[in-house]
C-alpha positions as CSV (number, residue, x, y, z in Angstrom):
1,M,0.0,0.0,0.0
2,G,1.2,3.5,-0.7
3,K,2.0,5.9,2.1
4,R,-1.1,7.9,3.2
5,V,-0.7,11.6,3.1
6,S,-2.0,13.6,6.1
7,T,-4.9,15.9,5.3
8,D,-2.8,18.7,6.8
9,E,-0.2,18.1,4.1
10,T,-2.8,18.1,1.3
11,E,-2.0,20.9,-1.2
12,V,-4.8,23.0,-2.6
13,R,-4.8,25.3,-5.7
14,A,-5.5,29.0,-5.4
15,K,-8.8,30.0,-7.1
16,A,-7.6,33.7,-7.2
17,E,-4.4,35.5,-6.8
18,T,-5.9,37.3,-3.7
19,E,-5.4,33.9,-1.9
20,L,-1.7,34.4,-2.1
21,Y,-1.8,37.8,-0.5
22,A,-2.2,36.7,3.2
23,P,0.7,34.3,3.1
24,V,3.0,36.8,1.4
25,K,1.9,39.5,3.9
26,R,2.7,37.3,6.9
27,W,6.1,36.4,5.4
28,L,6.9,40.1,5.0
29,E,5.6,41.0,8.5
30,A,7.8,38.3,10.0
31,Q,10.7,40.4,8.7
32,G,9.5,43.6,10.3
33,Y,7.6,45.1,7.5
34,A,4.3,46.9,7.5
35,V,2.2,45.8,4.5
36,R,-0.6,47.2,2.5
37,G,-2.4,45.7,-0.5
38,E,-3.2,47.5,-3.8
39,V,-1.2,50.7,-3.4
40,R,-1.2,52.9,-6.5
41,G,-1.4,49.9,-8.8
42,C,1.1,47.7,-6.9
43,D,-0.3,44.4,-5.6
44,V,1.7,44.4,-2.4
45,V,3.8,47.3,-0.8
46,A,5.9,46.7,2.3
47,V,7.7,49.4,4.3
48,R,10.2,49.0,7.2
49,D,11.3,51.6,9.6
50,G,14.5,53.3,8.8
51,E,14.5,52.2,5.1
52,S,13.9,54.7,2.3
53,W,12.9,52.1,-0.4
54,P,9.6,50.2,-0.3
55,V,9.4,46.6,-1.3
56,V,6.9,45.7,-4.0
57,V,5.5,42.3,-4.7
58,E,3.4,41.4,-7.8
59,L,1.1,38.4,-7.5
60,K,-0.3,35.9,-10.0
61,K,-1.7,32.5,-9.7
62,R,0.8,31.2,-12.3
63,F,4.1,32.5,-13.5
64,N,3.5,34.2,-16.9
65,L,4.8,37.0,-19.1
66,S,2.3,39.5,-17.7
67,L,3.7,39.0,-14.2
68,F,7.3,39.6,-15.3
69,L,6.3,42.7,-17.4
70,Q,4.5,44.2,-14.3
71,A,7.6,43.5,-12.2
72,V,9.9,45.2,-14.7
73,E,7.6,48.2,-14.7
74,R,7.6,48.4,-10.9
75,R,11.4,48.7,-11.0
76,A,10.8,52.3,-11.9
77,L,9.6,52.7,-8.3
78,T,12.1,50.7,-6.3
79,P,15.0,48.3,-6.8
80,Y,13.3,45.8,-4.4
81,V,10.7,44.1,-6.6
82,Y,9.6,40.5,-6.2
83,V,7.2,38.2,-8.2
84,A,5.2,35.7,-6.4
85,A,3.0,32.8,-7.7
86,E,1.8,29.4,-6.7
87,R,4.5,26.7,-6.8
88,S,3.4,24.0,-9.2
89,D,4.8,20.5,-9.8
90,R,2.8,20.0,-13.0
91,R,4.7,18.7,-16.0
92,N,4.2,21.9,-18.0
93,A,5.2,24.3,-15.2
94,F,8.3,26.4,-15.2
95,A,11.3,24.9,-13.3
96,I,12.4,26.9,-10.3
97,S,15.9,27.0,-11.9
98,E,14.5,28.6,-15.0
99,L,12.5,31.1,-13.1
100,R,15.5,32.0,-10.9
101,R,17.7,32.5,-14.0
102,L,15.1,34.8,-15.6
103,C,14.7,36.8,-12.4
104,G,18.4,37.2,-12.1
105,L,18.6,38.6,-15.6
106,L,15.7,41.1,-14.8
107,G,17.1,42.0,-11.4
108,I,13.9,41.0,-9.5
109,G,13.3,38.6,-6.6
110,L,11.4,35.3,-6.8
111,L,8.9,33.9,-4.2
112,T,6.7,30.8,-4.5
113,V,3.7,30.0,-2.4
114,K,2.3,26.6,-1.5
115,L,-1.3,26.4,-0.1
116,Y,-2.4,23.6,2.1
117,K,-5.8,22.3,3.1
118,R,-5.3,22.8,6.8
119,K,-1.7,23.9,7.7
120,P,-0.4,27.4,7.0
121,A,0.8,28.2,3.6
122,L,4.5,27.9,2.8
123,V,6.3,30.9,1.2
124,E,9.8,30.2,-0.2
125,L,12.4,32.8,-1.2
126,H,14.4,31.6,-4.2
127,C,16.4,34.8,-5.0
128,D,16.5,38.4,-4.0
129,P,16.3,41.4,-6.3
130,A,19.3,43.5,-7.4
131,G,19.8,46.3,-4.9
132,P,20.4,49.9,-5.8
133,D,24.2,49.6,-5.7
134,E,24.2,46.9,-8.4
135,A,21.7,48.8,-10.5
136,A,23.7,52.0,-10.2
137,A,26.8,50.1,-11.4
138,G,25.0,49.0,-14.5
139,G,24.5,45.4,-13.5
140,R,21.5,43.4,-14.8
141,L,18.9,46.1,-15.8
142,G,20.9,48.9,-14.2
143,G,21.6,52.1,-16.0
144,P,19.0,53.3,-18.6
145,G,15.7,51.6,-18.1
146,G,16.7,50.3,-14.6
147,P,15.5,51.4,-11.2
148,P,16.1,54.9,-9.9
149,K,19.3,55.6,-7.9
150,S,17.3,57.3,-5.2
151,P,13.6,57.6,-4.4
152,G,11.9,60.0,-6.8
153,R,8.4,61.5,-7.1
154,R,6.7,58.2,-8.1
155,T,8.2,56.4,-5.2
156,T,7.2,59.2,-2.8
157,R,3.6,59.0,-4.0
158,V,3.5,55.3,-3.3
159,L,5.0,55.9,0.2
160,D,2.6,58.8,0.9
161,E,-0.4,56.7,-0.1
162,F,0.8,53.9,2.1
163,R,1.3,56.0,5.2
164,E,-1.9,58.0,4.8
165,R,-4.0,54.8,5.1
166,S,-5.2,53.9,8.6
167,G,-5.0,50.2,7.9
168,D,-4.9,47.4,5.3
169,Y,-8.3,47.0,3.8
170,N,-7.5,45.7,0.3
171,A,-6.2,42.2,-0.6
172,G,-3.4,42.4,-3.0
173,G,-4.4,41.2,-6.5
174,V,-8.1,42.1,-6.0
175,T,-10.1,43.1,-9.1
176,G,-13.7,44.2,-9.6
177,R,-14.1,45.8,-6.1
178,K,-13.9,49.3,-4.7
179,L,-10.5,50.0,-3.3
180,V,-10.0,51.7,0.1
181,T,-7.5,54.5,-0.8
182,A,-6.3,57.3,1.5
183,Y,-8.7,59.6,-0.4
184,R,-11.7,57.4,0.2
185,E,-10.8,57.2,3.9
186,K,-10.8,61.0,4.2
187,A,-14.1,61.1,2.3
188,L,-15.6,58.6,4.7
189,R,-14.4,60.8,7.6
190,C,-16.1,63.8,6.1
191,A,-19.3,61.6,5.7
192,E,-19.1,60.5,9.3
193,A,-18.8,64.1,10.5
194,L,-21.9,65.1,8.5
195,H,-23.7,62.0,9.8
196,M,-23.0,63.0,13.4
197,Y,-23.6,66.7,13.2
198,G,-25.8,67.3,10.2
199,P,-25.1,70.0,7.6
200,L,-21.8,71.8,8.0
201,A,-19.5,74.2,6.3
202,P,-16.2,72.9,4.9
203,R,-14.2,74.7,7.6
204,Q,-16.2,72.9,10.3
205,V,-15.6,69.5,8.6
206,R,-11.9,70.4,8.2
207,D,-11.6,71.1,12.0
208,L,-13.5,67.9,12.9
209,I,-11.5,65.5,10.8
210,A,-8.2,67.5,11.0
211,S,-7.6,67.5,7.3
212,D,-7.1,70.4,4.9
213,M,-8.5,68.2,2.1
214,A,-12.1,68.5,3.5
215,R,-13.1,71.5,1.3
216,S,-11.9,69.9,-1.9
217,I,-13.5,66.5,-1.1
218,L,-16.9,68.1,-0.4
219,A,-16.7,70.3,-3.5
220,R,-15.5,67.6,-5.9
221,N,-18.0,65.0,-4.5
222,V,-16.3,62.2,-6.4
223,Y,-18.4,59.4,-4.9
224,G,-21.8,61.3,-4.8
225,W,-21.9,61.3,-1.0
226,F,-22.4,65.0,-0.4
227,R,-24.8,67.8,-1.5
228,R,-24.7,71.5,-1.1
229,V,-27.8,72.6,0.8
230,S,-27.0,76.3,0.9
231,R,-24.1,78.5,0.1
232,G,-21.0,77.0,1.8
233,V,-23.0,74.3,3.6
234,Y,-23.0,70.6,2.8
235,A,-25.1,67.6,3.9
236,L,-24.9,63.9,3.5
237,T,-26.7,62.1,0.7
238,P,-28.4,58.7,0.9
239,A,-25.4,57.3,-1.0
240,G,-23.2,58.7,1.7
241,E,-25.2,57.0,4.4
242,E,-25.0,53.7,2.6
243,A,-21.2,54.2,2.2
244,L,-20.8,54.5,6.0
245,G,-22.4,51.0,6.3
246,E,-20.6,49.5,3.4
247,F,-17.2,50.6,4.7
248,A,-18.1,50.2,8.4
249,E,-14.7,48.5,9.2
250,V,-12.8,51.5,7.8
251,V,-14.9,54.0,9.6
252,A,-14.5,52.2,12.9
253,A,-10.7,52.1,12.5
254,S,-10.3,55.7,11.4
255,P,-9.9,58.6,13.9
256,R,-13.4,59.7,14.8
257,P,-14.7,63.3,15.1
258,P,-15.5,64.5,18.6
259,A,-18.8,63.3,20.0
260,A,-21.7,65.3,18.8
261,D,-22.8,66.2,22.3
262,G,-19.6,68.1,22.7
263,G,-21.0,70.7,20.4
264,V,-19.6,72.3,17.2
265,E,-19.3,76.0,16.4
266,R,-21.9,76.9,13.8
267,E,-21.3,79.4,11.0
């Protein structure tokens, strides 16, 4: 009789690339990184205190050309880019040695993920990306077309978006759903202030949520959550009320305006 495999050891296949996000996130957090999903087009962004460069990981269920093209594009943001996909032992799957060689030529890192029926997923590191020193010396894809020598505007935008979010509400690799961005978080805080206090002027909302963006958020009304009820005064729409319920987890985690019974200075 053949050896029986424990159900804990039974491998399962990912149905979507979002299933790879949690294992990769835990792997990064174990190394001291804070992690966010879906940051300005990047599936996974990780930041560690004292380091100027973010780490970016692009996810796919299977290794394919699209994944490597995305990774090469992300090298315009940071030298520390990884690709991650499910490790497969199927006959037509790429060999790890082939993937490692390709990643070495591109200057990107390689991760594989194995999912199991009951035990925690296994994330394996097969090679690290080329760092900024090697890129600056012209190695691999260094020089023209390679990563920047120091963080530039695009990198700063990614880091700003990362830091302005109150938590991690998006699974990396998600498609077809509304993303919780830093802007949406601020809009939700404006909506909560109007929900608590009723119609307010932009200045009052600004003071309640401690953000200078309040005026532009109310005026632009990107999500249809606000309406102007009189000159310089805004109220919450039914869509705004629904959003507070739809994103209740985000609202609960964000800094809240002072309690309504504390009063607010009226215009």
